[in-house]
VOGU-887786 format. One record per atom (N, C-alpha, C): atom name; residue number from 1; x, y, z. Coordinates in Angstrom, 3 decimals. Layout:
<nodes>
   a    k         X         Y         Z
  CA  NUM         X         Y         Z
...
</nodes>
This chain:
<nodes>
   a    k         X         Y         Z
   N    1    -2.815    26.001     0.451
  CA    1    -3.633    24.930     0.976
   C    1    -4.053    25.311     2.394
   N    2    -5.314    25.122     2.703
  CA    2    -5.819    25.449     4.023
   C    2    -5.424    24.414     5.049
   N    3    -5.619    24.796     6.318
  CA    3    -5.285    23.874     7.406
   C    3    -6.088    22.580     7.314
   N    4    -7.376    22.696     6.936
  CA    4    -8.199    21.488     6.870
   C    4    -7.744    20.565     5.736
   N    5    -7.298    21.141     4.615
  CA    5    -6.785    20.319     3.509
   C    5    -5.505    19.602     3.915
   N    6    -4.621    20.314     4.586
  CA    6    -3.365    19.709     5.045
   C    6    -3.649    18.611     6.058
   N    7    -4.603    18.842     6.938
  CA    7    -4.959    17.836     7.941
   C    7    -5.542    16.596     7.263
   N    8    -6.366    16.805     6.242
  CA    8    -6.967    15.690     5.506
   C    8    -5.886    14.853     4.828
   N    9    -4.930    15.516     4.215
  CA    9    -3.831    14.806     3.552
   C    9    -3.017    14.023     4.573
   N   10    -2.801    14.594     5.757
  CA   10    -2.077    13.867     6.811
   C   10    -2.849    12.623     7.241
   N   11    -4.177    12.727     7.312
  CA   11    -4.998    11.562     7.660
   C   11    -4.851    10.484     6.586
   N   12    -4.933    10.892     5.323
  CA   12    -4.784     9.931     4.219
   C   12    -3.401     9.283     4.278
   N   13    -2.377    10.090     4.529
  CA   13    -1.018     9.550     4.644
   C   13    -0.944     8.528     5.771
   N   14    -1.530     8.844     6.908
  CA   14    -1.526     7.924     8.053
   C   14    -2.225     6.609     7.683
   N   15    -3.355     6.709     6.987
  CA   15    -4.081     5.506     6.591
   C   15    -3.288     4.682     5.571
   N   16    -2.597     5.356     4.669
  CA   16    -1.734     4.647     3.713
   C   16    -0.633     3.905     4.466
   N   17    -0.065     4.551     5.471
  CA   17     0.980     3.895     6.264
   C   17     0.439     2.643     6.934
   N   18    -0.818     2.681     7.373
  CA   18    -1.448     1.480     7.944
   C   18    -1.564     0.387     6.874
   N   19    -1.940     0.784     5.660
  CA   19    -2.025    -0.184     4.555
   C   19    -0.663    -0.822     4.290
   N   20     0.387    -0.016     4.365
  CA   20     1.735    -0.537     4.137
   C   20     2.098    -1.587     5.184
   N   21     1.628    -1.398     6.413
  CA   21     1.889    -2.388     7.462
   C   21     1.254    -3.737     7.128
   N   22     0.174    -3.690     6.346
  CA   22    -0.496    -4.912     5.917
   C   22    -0.011    -5.381     4.545
   N   23     1.111    -4.797     4.085
  CA   23     1.735    -5.180     2.807
   C   23     0.795    -5.064     1.614
   N   24    -0.040    -4.036     1.616
  CA   24    -0.974    -3.820     0.510
   C   24    -0.288    -3.124    -0.659
   N   25    -0.803    -3.371    -1.851
  CA   25    -0.387    -2.610    -3.022
   C   25    -1.133    -1.280    -3.006
   N   26    -0.742    -0.399    -3.900
  CA   26    -1.442     0.885    -3.998
   C   26    -2.913     0.652    -4.336
   N   27    -3.177    -0.252    -5.261
  CA   27    -4.551    -0.521    -5.678
   C   27    -5.374    -1.090    -4.525
   N   28    -4.795    -2.024    -3.767
  CA   28    -5.501    -2.587    -2.613
   C   28    -5.792    -1.507    -1.580
   N   29    -4.840    -0.625    -1.379
  CA   29    -5.001     0.475    -0.434
   C   29    -6.101     1.426    -0.906
   N   30    -6.117     1.732    -2.192
  CA   30    -7.148     2.618    -2.738
   C   30    -8.538     2.035    -2.496
   N   31    -8.697     0.742    -2.728
  CA   31    -9.986     0.081    -2.522
   C   31   -10.355     0.100    -1.041
   N   32    -9.403    -0.246    -0.184
  CA   32    -9.672    -0.300     1.255
   C   32   -10.060     1.068     1.809
   N   33    -9.321     2.108     1.430
  CA   33    -9.626     3.440     1.956
   C   33   -10.931     3.973     1.390
   N   34   -11.239     3.628     0.167
  CA   34   -12.515     4.037    -0.417
   C   34   -13.670     3.372     0.330
   N   35   -13.522     2.086     0.580
  CA   35   -14.587     1.309     1.220
   C   35   -14.750     1.643     2.700
   N   36   -13.642     1.745     3.419
  CA   36   -13.712     1.858     4.875
   C   36   -13.575     3.277     5.415
   N   37   -13.049     4.199     4.603
  CA   37   -12.830     5.562     5.105
   C   37   -13.410     6.630     4.179
   N   38   -14.128     6.203     3.142
  CA   38   -14.718     7.145     2.174
   C   38   -13.701     8.116     1.594
   N   39   -12.492     7.617     1.333
  CA   39   -11.453     8.428     0.694
   C   39   -11.544     8.168    -0.811
   N   40   -11.662     9.222    -1.589
  CA   40   -11.738     9.088    -3.044
   C   40   -10.422     8.472    -3.536
   N   41   -10.507     7.407    -4.354
  CA   41    -9.292     6.712    -4.796
   C   41    -8.224     7.611    -5.411
   N   42    -8.614     8.630    -6.165
  CA   42    -7.605     9.498    -6.777
   C   42    -6.813    10.258    -5.706
   N   43    -7.434    10.540    -4.567
  CA   43    -6.724    11.200    -3.460
   C   43    -5.677    10.240    -2.899
   N   44    -6.102     8.995    -2.644
  CA   44    -5.168     7.989    -2.133
   C   44    -4.010     7.799    -3.105
   N   45    -4.317     7.694    -4.377
  CA   45    -3.288     7.502    -5.395
   C   45    -2.300     8.662    -5.415
   N   46    -2.811     9.875    -5.349
  CA   46    -1.952    11.061    -5.382
   C   46    -1.039    11.121    -4.167
   N   47    -1.599    10.876    -2.984
  CA   47    -0.786    10.908    -1.762
   C   47     0.238     9.778    -1.800
   N   48    -0.172     8.584    -2.242
  CA   48     0.748     7.441    -2.355
   C   48     1.910     7.792    -3.277
   N   49     1.595     8.372    -4.443
  CA   49     2.647     8.734    -5.403
   C   49     3.636     9.719    -4.798
   N   50     3.132    10.681    -4.045
  CA   50     4.015    11.652    -3.389
   C   50     4.883    10.970    -2.332
   N   51     4.291    10.040    -1.586
  CA   51     5.075     9.292    -0.595
   C   51     6.184     8.497    -1.288
   N   52     5.861     7.889    -2.426
  CA   52     6.878     7.142    -3.175
   C   52     8.004     8.054    -3.647
   N   53     7.653     9.249    -4.108
  CA   53     8.678    10.198    -4.567
   C   53     9.583    10.630    -3.425
   N   54     8.983    10.869    -2.263
  CA   54     9.737    11.375    -1.114
   C   54    10.507    10.273    -0.379
   N   55    10.135     9.028    -0.590
  CA   55    10.723     7.904     0.160
   C   55    11.132     6.783    -0.789
   N   56    11.920     7.131    -1.799
  CA   56    12.302     6.167    -2.841
   C   56    12.940     4.903    -2.264
   N   57    13.887     5.075    -1.354
  CA   57    14.596     3.909    -0.809
   C   57    13.650     2.986    -0.060
   N   58    12.754     3.561     0.744
  CA   58    11.792     2.747     1.486
   C   58    10.961     1.906     0.523
   N   59    10.433     2.540    -0.520
  CA   59     9.556     1.824    -1.443
   C   59    10.312     0.804    -2.284
   N   60    11.575     1.060    -2.589
  CA   60    12.366     0.048    -3.296
   C   60    12.453    -1.221    -2.458
   N   61    12.721    -1.071    -1.175
  CA   61    12.795    -2.218    -0.262
   C   61    11.409    -2.841    -0.092
   N   62    10.393    -1.997     0.049
  CA   62     9.018    -2.472     0.227
   C   62     8.597    -3.363    -0.939
   N   63     8.817    -2.887    -2.166
  CA   63     8.406    -3.662    -3.336
   C   63     9.246    -4.929    -3.489
   N   64    10.535    -4.857    -3.161
  CA   64    11.383    -6.046    -3.233
   C   64    10.899    -7.093    -2.225
   N   65    10.594    -6.659    -0.999
  CA   65    10.115    -7.589     0.024
   C   65     8.778    -8.211    -0.367
   N   66     7.887    -7.390    -0.939
  CA   66     6.587    -7.919    -1.392
   C   66     6.797    -8.972    -2.476
   N   67     7.696    -8.705    -3.393
  CA   67     7.977    -9.640    -4.473
   C   67     8.523   -10.955    -3.914
   N   68     9.436   -10.840    -2.953
  CA   68    10.007   -12.041    -2.333
   C   68     8.938   -12.821    -1.578
   N   69     8.037   -12.102    -0.882
  CA   69     6.954   -12.772    -0.160
   C   69     6.043   -13.509    -1.132
   N   70     5.702   -12.854    -2.240
  CA   70     4.835   -13.485    -3.240
   C   70     5.503   -14.713    -3.839
   N   71     6.800   -14.634    -4.105
  CA   71     7.529   -15.777    -4.649
   C   71     7.534   -16.924    -3.659
   N   72     7.731   -16.609    -2.393
  CA   72     7.750   -17.624    -1.348
   C   72     6.386   -18.297    -1.220
   N   73     5.317   -17.506    -1.255
  CA   73     3.965   -18.058    -1.164
   C   73     3.662   -18.952    -2.357
   N   74     4.064   -18.529    -3.543
  CA   74     3.847   -19.321    -4.752
   C   74     4.578   -20.650    -4.648
   N   75     5.810   -20.611    -4.179
  CA   75     6.594   -21.830    -4.018
   C   75     5.932   -22.767    -3.011
   N   76     5.430   -22.223    -1.905
  CA   76     4.764   -23.045    -0.893
   C   76     3.513   -23.707    -1.462
   N   77     2.744   -22.964    -2.251
  CA   77     1.537   -23.520    -2.863
   C   77     1.908   -24.635    -3.834
   N   78     2.953   -24.414    -4.624
  CA   78     3.387   -25.428    -5.581
   C   78     3.860   -26.683    -4.858
   N   79     4.596   -26.503    -3.773
  CA   79     5.101   -27.653    -3.018
   C   79     3.955   -28.390    -2.339
   N   80     2.975   -27.662    -1.847
  CA   80     1.822   -28.293    -1.210
   C   80     1.036   -29.104    -2.232
   N   81     0.976   -28.621    -3.461
  CA   81     0.287   -29.343    -4.533
   C   81     0.970   -30.648    -4.876
   N   82     2.287   -30.698    -4.698
  CA   82     3.039   -31.925    -4.975
   C   82     2.729   -33.014    -3.959
   N   83     2.281   -32.615    -2.764
  CA   83     1.999   -33.580    -1.701
   C   83     0.695   -34.330    -1.937
   N   84    -0.144   -33.796    -2.805
  CA   84    -1.465   -34.409    -2.997
   C   84    -1.423   -35.608    -3.894
</nodes>
């Protein structure tokens, strides 16, 4: 792999890390990077998959936290509906 290819992958990785800060799914990240950074979705997907392989523990916690956040939001919406 050439220096420019490695640099490009590092940029994609950095952008994925930004997506993770916003609690995005892989699909949301693929759409965002395609739209805002002209990154081909298959590139984002491939780099994301490699990050998941290399950082299993991080992603286990990440997905668990996302699930808990979604459950909490759903509960809040349901409770707000009861107030009406």
